[in-house]
C-alpha positions in Angstrom: -56.0 -27.1 -30.1 -56.4 -23.4 -29.9 -54.8 -23.3 -26.5 -51.8 -25.2 -27.9 -51.3 -22.6 -30.6 -51.4 -19.8 -28.0 -48.7 -21.6 -26.0 -46.5 -21.9 -29.1 -46.8 -18.2 -29.9 -45.9 -17.2 -26.3 -42.8 -19.5 -26.2 -41.7 -18.1 -29.6 -42.1 -14.6 -28.4 -40.1 -15.2 -25.2 -37.3 -16.9 -27.3 -37.1 -13.9 -29.6 -36.9 -11.5 -26.6 -34.2 -13.6 -25.1 -32.2 -13.6 -28.4 -32.6 -9.9 -28.7 -31.3 -9.4 -25.1 -28.3 -11.7 -25.7 -27.5 -10.0 -28.9 -27.7 -6.6 -27.2 -25.4 -7.7 -24.5 -22.8 -9.2 -26.9 -22.9 -6.0 -29.1 -22.3 -3.8 -26.1 -19.5 -6.0 -24.9 -17.9 -5.9 -28.4 -18.2 -2.2 -28.7 -16.6 -1.7 -25.2 -13.5 -3.6 -26.3 -10.7 -1.5 -27.8 -10.5 -1.8 -31.5 -7.2 -3.4 -32.7 -5.3 -1.1 -35.1 -1.9 -0.8 -36.7 0.0 2.3 -35.6 3.0 4.2 -36.9 5.2 6.8 -35.3 5.4 10.2 -37.1 9.0 10.8 -38.4 10.5 14.3 -38.7 11.5 15.0 -42.3 13.4 18.1 -41.6 16.2 16.0 -39.9 18.5 13.8 -41.9 19.6 10.7 -40.0 22.3 8.4 -41.2 23.8 5.4 -39.5 27.3 3.9 -39.9 29.3 1.1 -38.3 32.1 2.1 -36.0 34.6 0.7 -33.6 36.3 1.8 -30.3 39.8 3.1 -30.7 42.2 4.3 -28.0 43.2 7.9 -27.8 46.5 6.9 -26.2 48.2 3.9 -27.7 51.8 3.0 -28.1 54.2 0.2 -28.9 57.0 0.7 -26.5 60.6 0.0 -27.5 64.1 0.6 -26.3 66.4 3.1 -28.1 69.4 0.8 -27.6 70.1 -2.9 -28.1 70.9 -5.5 -25.5 69.7 -8.6 -23.6 66.6 -8.3 -21.4 67.2 -8.9 -17.7 63.7 -7.9 -16.5 60.2 -8.0 -17.9 57.9 -7.0 -15.1 54.5 -7.1 -16.8 52.0 -9.5 -18.3 49.2 -9.1 -20.8 46.2 -7.3 -19.4 48.1 -5.9 -16.5 47.3 -2.3 -15.4 50.3 0.1 -15.1 50.7 3.6 -14.0 52.7 6.3 -15.6 56.4 5.9 -14.8 56.1 2.2 -13.8 59.0 0.0 -14.9 58.0 -2.2 -17.9 61.3 -3.9 -18.8 65.0 -3.5 -18.4 68.1 -4.6 -20.5 71.5 -5.3 -19.1 73.1 -2.0 -18.1 76.6 -3.1 -17.0 78.3 -1.5 -20.1 76.3 1.6 -19.7 77.1 2.0 -16.1 80.8 1.6 -16.7 80.6 4.2 -19.5 78.6 6.5 -17.3 81.0 6.3 -14.4 83.9 7.0 -16.7 82.2 10.1 -18.3 81.1 11.3 -14.9 84.7 11.3 -13.6 85.9 13.1 -16.7 83.1 15.6 -16.3 83.8 16.3 -12.7 87.5 16.9 -13.5 86.7 19.3 -16.4 84.3 21.1 -14.2 86.8 21.5 -11.5 89.5 22.8 -13.9 87.0 25.3 -15.5 85.9 26.7 -12.1 89.6 27.0 -11.0 90.4 28.8 -14.3 87.5 31.1 -13.7 88.8 32.1 -10.2 92.3 32.7 -11.6 90.8 34.9 -14.4 89.1 37.0 -11.8 92.5 37.7 -10.2 94.0 38.1 -13.7 96.3 35.2 -13.0 95.5 33.5 -16.4 94.7 34.8 -19.8 91.2 35.0 -21.2 92.3 32.6 -23.9 93.3 30.0 -21.4 89.9 30.3 -19.6 88.0 29.9 -22.8 90.0 26.8 -23.6 89.1 25.3 -20.3 85.4 26.3 -20.7 85.2 24.7 -24.2 86.7 21.5 -22.8 84.1 21.6 -20.0 81.1 21.9 -22.3 82.4 19.2 -24.5 82.8 16.8 -21.6 79.4 17.8 -20.2 77.7 16.9 -23.5 79.5 13.5 -23.4 78.4 13.0 -19.8 74.8 13.9 -20.5 74.7 11.4 -23.4 76.1 8.6 -21.2 73.5 9.5 -18.5 70.7 9.3 -21.1 72.0 6.0 -22.5 72.0 4.5 -18.9 68.4 5.7 -18.4 67.4 4.1 -21.8 68.2 0.7 -20.3 64.9 1.0 -18.4 61.6 1.1 -20.3 58.9 2.9 -18.4 55.1 3.5 -19.0 54.6 7.0 -20.6 50.9 7.0 -19.4 48.4 5.1 -17.4 47.0 2.1 -19.1 47.0 -1.7 -19.6 49.4 -4.0 -21.4 47.5 -5.2 -24.5 50.3 -7.4 -25.9 53.8 -8.7 -25.1 56.0 -9.0 -28.1 59.1 -10.5 -26.4 60.2 -12.9 -23.7 62.5 -12.2 -20.9 66.2 -12.8 -21.3 66.2 -12.6 -25.1 68.3 -10.0 -26.9 66.3 -7.1 -28.3 67.2 -4.5 -30.9 66.8 -0.8 -30.8 63.3 0.1 -32.0 61.9 -3.4 -31.6 58.4 -3.4 -30.0 58.5 -4.8 -26.4 54.8 -4.2 -25.4 51.6 -2.5 -26.6 50.2 -0.1 -24.1 46.7 1.2 -24.2 44.9 3.9 -22.1 41.4 2.5 -21.7 39.9 5.6 -20.2 40.5 7.9 -23.2 38.5 6.2 -25.9 37.7 7.3 -29.4 35.4 6.0 -32.1 36.4 5.6 -35.7 34.2 5.0 -38.6 34.1 5.5 -42.4 31.7 8.2 -43.7 30.2 7.4 -47.1 31.3 9.8 -49.8 27.6 10.7 -50.5 27.3 11.9 -46.9 30.5 14.0 -46.9 28.5 17.1 -47.6 26.8 16.9 -44.1 30.1 17.6 -42.4 29.7 21.2 -43.4 26.2 21.5 -41.9 27.1 21.2 -38.2 25.8 17.7 -37.8 25.3 16.0 -34.4 26.9 12.6 -33.8 25.7 9.9 -31.4 27.3 6.6 -30.4 25.3 3.5 -29.5 27.3 0.5 -28.3 26.2 -3.0 -29.3 26.2 -4.1 -25.6 24.2 -1.0 -24.5 21.3 -0.9 -26.9 19.0 2.1 -26.7 21.6 4.4 -25.1 23.0 7.1 -27.3 26.0 9.1 -26.2 26.7 12.5 -27.8 30.1 12.8 -29.6 32.1 15.5 -31.5 34.3 15.2 -34.5 38.0 15.1 -33.4 39.5 14.8 -36.9 38.8 13.5 -40.4 40.7 13.0 -43.6 39.5 15.1 -46.5 40.0 12.3 -48.9 38.7 8.8 -49.7 42.1 7.2 -49.9 40.9 3.7 -50.9 37.6 4.7 -52.4 35.6 3.3 -49.4 34.8 6.6 -47.8 36.1 9.4 -45.5 37.9 8.2 -42.3 36.4 10.1 -39.3 37.4 10.0 -35.6 34.9 11.0 -32.9 35.5 12.0 -29.3 32.7 11.0 -26.8 31.7 14.1 -25.0 28.5 12.9 -23.3 28.8 13.5 -19.5 26.8 10.3 -18.9 29.5 8.2 -20.5 31.6 6.6 -17.8 33.9 3.6 -18.5 33.1 2.1 -15.1 29.3 2.3 -15.6 29.4 1.5 -19.3 32.4 -0.8 -19.6 33.5 -0.9 -23.3 36.9 -1.8 -24.6 39.2 -1.1 -27.6 37.9 -2.9 -30.6 34.2 -3.0 -29.5 31.7 -2.4 -32.3 29.2 0.4 -32.2 26.7 2.4 -34.3 27.4 6.0 -35.3 24.3 8.1 -35.9 24.6 11.3 -37.8 21.8 13.9 -37.6 21.6 17.2 -39.5 19.0 19.6 -40.7 17.2 18.9 -44.0 16.8 22.4 -45.5 14.4 21.1 -48.2 11.8 19.9 -45.7 12.2 22.2 -42.8 9.3 21.7 -40.3 7.8 18.8 -42.2 6.9 15.3 -41.0 6.2 12.0 -42.6 3.2 9.7 -42.3 2.1 6.6 -44.3 -0.4 7.1 -47.2 -2.8 4.7 -45.5 -2.9 6.9 -42.4 -4.4 9.9 -44.2 -8.2 10.1 -44.6 -10.3 12.6 -46.6 -13.4 14.0 -44.8 -16.2 16.3 -46.0 -18.1 18.6 -43.7 -16.5 16.9 -40.6 -17.5 18.1 -37.1 -14.4 19.3 -35.4 -16.1 20.4 -32.2 -14.9 17.4 -30.3 -11.4 17.1 -31.8 -8.2 18.3 -30.2 -5.6 20.6 -31.8 -8.2 21.9 -34.3 -6.5 25.3 -34.6 -3.5 24.1 -36.5 -4.9 25.0 -39.9 -5.9 28.4 -41.2 -9.6 28.2 -41.8 -12.8 30.0 -40.7 -14.2 29.8 -37.2 -16.7 27.1 -38.2 -16.3 23.7 -36.5 -17.1 22.0 -39.8 -14.0 20.8 -41.8 -13.5 19.4 -45.3 -10.0 18.2 -46.1 -7.5 15.6 -45.0 -6.6 14.4 -41.5 -5.1 11.5 -39.5 -6.2 9.7 -36.3 -3.7 10.3 -33.6 -3.6 7.7 -30.8 -3.2 9.1 -27.3 -3.9 7.2 -24.1 -5.6 4.5 -26.1 -8.1 6.9 -27.8 -8.2 7.8 -31.5 -8.4 11.5 -32.0 -9.0 13.0 -35.5 -6.4 15.6 -36.4 -6.7 17.8 -39.5 -3.4 18.2 -41.5 -1.9 20.2 -44.2 0.0 18.0 -46.6 2.5 18.8 -49.3 2.1 15.8 -51.5 3.7 12.3 -51.7 7.2 11.3 -50.5 7.8 8.3 -52.6 4.9 6.0 -53.1 4.2 5.1 -49.5 4.4 8.3 -47.5 2.8 11.7 -47.3 4.6 14.9 -46.4 2.7 16.7 -43.6 3.5 20.4 -43.2 1.3 20.9 -40.1 -1.1 19.1 -37.9 1.1 16.4 -36.3 4.4 16.4 -34.6 7.4 14.0 -34.8 7.1 11.2 -32.3 3.2 11.2 -32.2 1.5 7.9 -33.1 -1.1 7.7 -35.8 -3.3 4.9 -37.0 -1.6 3.4 -40.1 -4.3 1.1 -41.4 -8.1 0.7 -41.3 -8.8 4.4 -40.7 -12.2 4.1 -42.5 -13.5 2.0 -39.7 -12.3 4.4 -37.0 -14.4 7.2 -35.4 -13.2 10.1 -33.3 -12.9 9.3 -29.6 -12.9 5.5 -30.2 -11.0 3.2 -27.9 -8.2 1.5 -29.8 -5.5 -1.1 -29.1 -2.2 -1.0 -31.0 -1.2 -4.3 -32.6 2.4 -3.4 -33.2 
């Protein structure tokens, strides 16, 4: 019986040792795994950023029309067709204009000949100055009439004033058109602008040398720099200020980033916030208060004005870098709303801080971002 009790004691002891060993291994395994945390990217508070909806608009756009009336005899283009400057778009019947031009040309040549003959006679003093001036006046009158007939004949042909594509056809061939009636809409797709409406509350930023960026809906994440081309200093219908931007970014190429007139885009306005120059924003939950904290193993511990001691009492955040939580002392300037803290120094815009669960984090701990 005594031996049986000894065996039970030995077995129990071995079991406890085994449990302790297993527990130790599990704890080590758990501690080696990165701790899951929620993170947040530090936002610069000294930069104001506003976003507006915009759309692509052509710099060169025109509804082409004849200056004279007449029946169409040629319509050499179709919608979507590319044309070059000077290409024939359409033509109206020019028979009457040709007859008129030929008549005016004959009269012009006769008047020119008489004027030149009178000039030679005047040089030999064979005619009076008065007679020569009469011939000259007749010549210039006929010349004006001839130039008008020539221009009218040229107006029977409608040509492209710039390179572009035919957006729309308004007429059909062989129908009679009136002077000023639109024939086609021509767009230059290579010179594109962006139009948007600036909210009245943001109008003041136009006087602060703002920077504009364009992000097209079909090229998310790519922002192209742009400059203000023009804007109206009035809210005509109460909706805001119409602003036109010119894309100046050298990266923007219509062949590499094909966008077309009417495409939607985002317009980002950025300007300096003079009230919070150099300040950044972090969530309230990211800030921890420490007392007599050992800074000897932290990074960037010279950002605050304090004595040479490595002990620190104050506020800080945990910055995540390469999967490691690093404690960082900060100087704060109070709350920004109810959810954020203004940080004057200690962190930079773009850095990532732990936004929740900071009380369970230690300096140098391995962490894994959940978001």
